[in-house]
N, C-alpha and C positions, 0 to 999 in steps of 0.2 A: 661684414658684409658680402656677398657673391658678386662677381662679375656679372655682368649681361651672358656671356657665353656660361658662363659658369652657372649661372641658374638654365639657361636651357638644357645644359647638361642633365642637370639635376632632375629639371624635367622629365627627360627620356628616358632616365633611368629606371622609371618604373616599368611595367608591362604597358605595351601599346600593341593594342588590338588591332590598330591598322594596318599593322606590318605582320601579323601572323593567318596564318589560316587553321593550325589544327588546336582549333577550339569548339566549344559547344557553344552557339549563342542562346543561351537561356540563363533563366533568374541566378543559376548557380554561378556563374561565370559574370555576368552582369550584372552584379549585385546591387540593385540601389539602395538598399539599407547601407552602404557600405557611402555612400555618397550621403545619405541622409544624417548620417552620424558625424560624418566631416563638417557639413554644414552647420550642424549642433553644437560641436565644438568651437565653430568661428562666430556663433552667436544668429546663425540663421539670416545672412544677409541676404537673402535672395526675397526676403519677404517684406524688405525696406521698403520697395518701391515696384510699382504697378509693369507685366510684364505682357509682350506678346509674343508667342510661342509658334514656330514656324518647322513645319516637317515637311517630309517631300523625296519624293526619289529625284526629280529634274525644278527647275525654276525656285528653288526655297533661297536662295543666294540673291537672287536678282527680284524676288520679291520682298523679302527681308531690305534690301538693300534702298528699294524704290519708299516703304513704308517709312524706314528709320529716316532718310532725307526729308521725308513729307512732314514728319513731328518733327524737326530741324527747324525746319522752313517754318513751322508752327509758333517757334519759341521755345518749345521743349530742348532741354539738357536731355541728351538723346542715345543711351548706351546701344552698342550693335556686336553681338558675338556671333561669330560664324569661324566655318573652318572648311578646307584648311586654308592657309594664306597661299598668295602668290609669292610676292619675293621676301620678307619678313614676317617671322614669328606673330612681332608687336601688331599687326594688320588684323589678327584675331581679336584684339578688345580695342576696340572705338569708341570713341564721344563724338558726340556732331561731325563723323566723319573723319577723324584724324588718331592715327593709333596710338595705344598706350605709349609714352615715355619710357625709352628702355630703364633708366632707373626707377619708374613707378612699377614697372614690370616686377623687378628686381627686389624691390620692397614688399609688393601686396605677394609677390611668391614666398619671401621669408617670413610674412606673417602668417600663410596657409603652411607654410613648413612645422612649424610652431607643434601644429593640430595632427599632424599626419601619423607619429608613432602610437597615436591612440586609433587610429585606423588602422588592422591589418590590411593587405593585399589592394592595394589602390593602384588606381594605373594612372597613367600619363592623361588620357582625357580628363577624368576626374578631376587631375589638381585642376588644368587648365580652367574648366568651369569655373572649379571653386574658387581661382583665381578673378576673373571676371566677375563673379559675382561679388565679391569681396570688394573690388573693386568701383566697381559702379553704387555699393553701398556707401564707399567714404568716399566719393567724388562731391555729392551725390548725384546720381541721375534723376530725374524726373518720371522717364520712361523707359522701359530697354524693351529690345527687341532680340529675342534669342533663337538662335538657329540649332537645330536638330544636328547632331552629330553622324549617328547612326542609326536608323529606325525611327522608334519612339518610344515605346513599351519600356525599353527598359535601358533607354541613352541618359547621360547622365545629367542633360538638363531636363529629366520629367519629374525633378523631387518640386516642381514648383506649382502653384495654382495663378495659370494667368489672367489675367483680365478677357483674353476671350486666343482661340489657337486657331492655325492655319496650315492646312494640307493643300502642296500645291500639286504638280501633275505627278502620276504613280508611272513606274512603267518595272521595267524588268533589271534588277541590279543587285548585288551582292546577294544572290539568289542562295549561296551556300548558307548564306546567316540568317535572308528573311524570310525565306521559304520560294518554292516552285513555283507558284501561282501566282497571280494579281490578286486572288484575294487573301492569301496568305500575308502579302507584303502589306496589302491594306491593314490587316490585323494588327500589323508591327504598328505603322502608323500613326493607326487611328488610337494609338495605345495612351496619345498625348491629351483624348480627349476627355474633359475633366468632368465630374456631374453637374449639371447648370451651367456651364461654362460656353459659350455661344463658338460657335467652329464656322467657320468661311473653306468650301472647298473651291479647289479648280474645277474646270470640266474633267469628267473621268470615264475611262471605260465601263461598263455595266457591271462587271466584274468586282472593280473596285470599289464604284460608287454604292454598290449595294450592300455591302461592308461598311462602308463610312455611315452611310443611313441609317442601318440597323444598329450600328453603336451608339451614334448621337441620339437616336430615340430611348436606349436603353439607359443613356446615363442624364436623360433628358437635357442638354444641351441642345439650344434652337441650331438649324443648319440651315449657312446659307451658300449659294451654290453660284457658283460663276457661269454664266451662260442661261441660266434660269431665272433667276430674281437680278441680276443686272447684265442687262446686253451689251455687244459691243460688235464694231464693224471697224475694219481697216479704213484709214485716208487714204494720205499718201507715204512715200519712203523713198527715201536718199542714202549715201552714205556718209551722210551728216545726222539720219534721225529720221525717226516717223510718226504720223500723228493718226488717232483713232478717234473715233464716238463712243459715246459711253451712255447708256440711258438705263434707266431701272422696269421691272417688271410693269410696274404700278404706273410707269408713264407709257409703257406699251399697250397697256390695257385703256387711257384715257385715249391716245391716238386711236388704237382700233374704235373705242366709241365714236369718237369724231369724224372718224372717215364714215361709219353706219350709217351717224347721222345726215352725211352728205355734207359738213365741214370742209372746205377744203383748205381753212386757213392752214400757212405754212408752218411746219414746225422743224426744228435743226436741233439732234442732242447734244450734250456737251460734246466739246474737243480739246484730246487730250495731246502732248507734244511729250515725248521721251528722245532719249539720243541711242537706245539699245537698239539694235538692228535682228530682225529676223521676227516671222508673224507670230513665235511661241513668245514673243519680248511683250507682244501687246497681253497675250492671255494671263500673264506674270502681271503686269499693271494692271488688269481688269481685277484680279484677285486683289491686289494690293489695296485696292479702293476700296472694295467690298470690305477687308479687314480694318478699313480706316473709318468706315462709316460705322459698323460697329460699334470703334473705340466712340465713337461721336453718341451714339443711339449709350453706351454705358456712361456718357456725360465730358469726356474727352471733348473741350473744343479744338478743332479743327480745321480752320477756313480754307474754303474751296480756294481760294487763291493762294495758298500754303501747299496743296495738293498738287496745283497745277506746277508751282516752280518747284518743286521735290521733285516729281515727275521728269521737268526739265531739265532739273543741273544735276540728277544722279550721275553717278562715276561707279560704274560697274565693272573693271578692265578682265580681259581673256574669256569674255563672251563675246562669240565674233566681232572681234575689236581688228580694226583697221590698224596695222603698224606703219605699214610701207604703201607706195606706190610706184609703178612702172620698174618690176613687176608688184601687182597687190600682194603684199605680205597680210595675212590673216589668221590671228589665235584666238581659237575657241576651246572650249573646258569640256568639248562631248568626249565623255567616257560610256557609254551603254547603246545599244542598239538605238533604243526610241532619241536620244538626244544625235547620234550621227543622222536619223533620218532627218532631224530638223535641221540640222547643220547641210546637209546635199539638200534640201530643200530652201535653203536660206541661199545658198551657190546659185541653186538656177533662177531664183526671182533679181538678186543683183546681179549676180557676173553671166546672164544667157550665153550660151556660146562660146564662151571662154575658156581655154585650157587649163587645167585644175593640175596641179603638182603636191601632191600629197605629203606631208611630213608628219610622220606618225608614231607614236609610243606608248604603251599601254603597261596596265599592273599587270600582275599575274591572275588577279581573281575577278578580271573583265572578261565578258564573250565579246573578245575579239573579231570573233566570225561574224557576228550582228552587226559590228560595225563596218566590216569590211563589205558585207549583203547590201548594206545601205549608203557607203562612201566609195567603191571601188567603181560602180558603173560610171561615175562623172569623173574618175581620175583618169588624166595621161600617163602622169609616170608618177614613183612613189619612193620616197625614202624613208626607211625604218630606222630608228634610234630607241636610245635608251639611255631614261633621264637617272640622275642618282638618286635611287630608291632601292628599298633593299627587297620589293616586290615587281621592280622592273623587267619586264619581259625581255628575253633576248631577240636583237633587231635580225639576226638570219634566219632564226626560227617564222617570224613575222613577214619578212621578204620571201620566205617561202612559200606560206599561207596565201600572200597577196599575189604569187604568180599562178596559183592554183584557180585563182577567177580571172587571169589572162591581163593582170598587168603587169607592167614590166618595173621589177623592185629591185632595191639595193639596200644596203645596209651602211651604216655610216654614226659614228660616235666617239666622242662623246657628243650631245645635243649641238652644241656649236659650232663643229665640224658639217654636221648633217642640215644644219639651216646653210651654209656653206656651199653646197651640193643644190639641194634645193633651190637656192637663185641663181646657180650657174644652170640649172638645167631650165628655169625659167625665159620667154621673151618678155620685153617689157607689156606688152597686152595679156600675159598670163596669169595665175593666179597662184601662188601659194598658199597651201593651209595646213596649219600646223593645229595637231588635235589628239584625242586618244586620252591624253591625261593631263591632271593641274598640272603635275611636275614639269612635262614636256612643255605645254604652255609658258610654265612659270622660267622655264632655262630659255626658252627661244625668246621672250622676250627682254627677259637681263643682257643674250648674245647680242641680241640686236640693238639695245640700249648701247652698248661695248664696243659697237663698229666705229662710233663715232659719224662726224658730217665726213671727213675726209676719207676715211674707211668706206662708208658710203657711198661716196659719189667714184670712188674705184671701181667697188662692187657693181653699183649699176653699169660703170662703161664696160666693164667683164662681160655684164650679164647682156648689154644691147650687142654684142659683138656676135654675129651670127659664126665666126670661125673659134669662137671659146665654148658654143655650147654644141655638146655631145647629145646625138640623138641618138 
């Protein structure tokens, strides 16, 4: 039996397209036939439980987490598969919010390994996904929420026929793989839509929505659209969470009819609370609610109280996550232009007028310029860094690019040293924002946790000393 580290080394010994750029995103490279053969050799465990399948550029993790937690609160043993992890690989394969135990991961991978030799050309992500499918069947789970890894049409998760499919917000990311237009990207994401299987979509830009509507119509897949079939409005927000109102299009029509008829009876829509911050998270919650409602229509019993509790108690770290105060430290996995715009909007919303020090690192396949265009107008100083990842961009190069935007930027690595520098630049009322890469956020969270109470106290004391802050 392998150790945990040996198991991870084994998984990563296969081709990892996530760390490569010199390949074609095509059926020849991402061959679903490999995955189907592997699953057949394992007895097709993915067919032994119902699945909610979630794709999208942004918001798919938050939406999946909301759905999974609501299903758990409804009493179902719920699997949740996502990627990448923040701190530990086991986070990718969860049941009822608990990561797979390391011994269970070792055992599941060992069983998958027995079928590997019969399927040439397998990739790391295909083995990861097969391990999750097998583990959930052996537990067993009642339902699973499976997040797409990349794209949709050719993703390893797309060997399933789910109860329902979900497409969250679409924007420009992985263009060298998925296409240079929103229509092309939407075409790849819409590849998860199956004949006759209901699909839920977030509000989309017209170019992307047209593709989703066309594919859904061609495949006879009933489409529920957030913002059209489910209406919503923000309520209150603070650093502890936010609330919003939600009502159906049918309720809206009934309200319009009553108003036209002169019925002045007061009507208050349903109100939900989520701990996730930022206006975009309200949209993700509405998409999650719409998906859960589709499952209800398919016969899955999900009490309204379970949805409320699932939303209220969800945990999804690294998404506008407040790690510390005085100065405020925010960790956000914004890693494309659209998510950077959402991050900038959230900063204006939650911290109006406060100075922002940006701690930033990105992968080589990311459009750093579009992220800088969104973030740097809001930034006072910037510290560029480099996560421990083969695709990480050089921090000096990013600092030079940031300088062209008129922001004083410097480079520091590793991430732990960059975090200390960013905190040293900040006053007690300033905001330090770590963004640009999931890997940077993961290392910032680890570094922050590693400071310890005494180190944190000393750091805060130094940061609050004006003589110790170089402008």
